[in-house]
N, C-alpha and C positions, 0 to 999 in steps of 0.2 A: 459508483465509480470513484476510484481514488488511488493514490500511490501505493505501490507494493513496498512493504517494509523490507529492508535488507539487514544483514548482520550488524551493521553499525547503527541502525535506527533504535533498536530496543534499549541499548545502554543510555542513549540520550534521553529517551522517554522515562526510563527508570530514574535517572538523575534529576529530571524535572519533577517527577512525582515525589521524590525524596527531599525536594527543596534545595538541591545542590545548584541547579540552574534556574534562572528566572525564565518566564515565558519567552522573553525576547532573546535570551541566550540560546534556549532550546531551538527556537525557530531559526536562528542564525546558523546553528550547527546542522540542522536538517536540510535547509534549502540547497546547499551545493551538492547534494547526493544524486541529483538527476534521476529520481526514482521513476520507473515506468508505471503505467496505469493498470489497474485490475478492475474487473467488473464483477458484481455480485447480483445474481438473479435470485431474489428471496421469496418469490411467491410462485405458486403453480401457474398462475396466469402468465407471469413473465417467462417462465420456462416453456410454456406451450407456444409462445409466439416466436421462439427461436427456430431457425431453419438451418439444418446441417448442410453445408456446402461441399466440404472436402476435408480430407486429412492428408498428412504428409509424414513419411518416415524420415527421421533425421538421424544420421549415423555419426 
């Protein structure tokens, strides 16, 4: 489980990896983005315990 990256996340991470931003500066720039959470089910066991409840069509 963790935050979903949006279009402004990757440039900050790229700049951090390139040494443009310090860790502190990168975190400062990423925190106000209010990213929503995503979930990853990485094993067959994790997928087997999921129960489908419903779906909804959004127009």
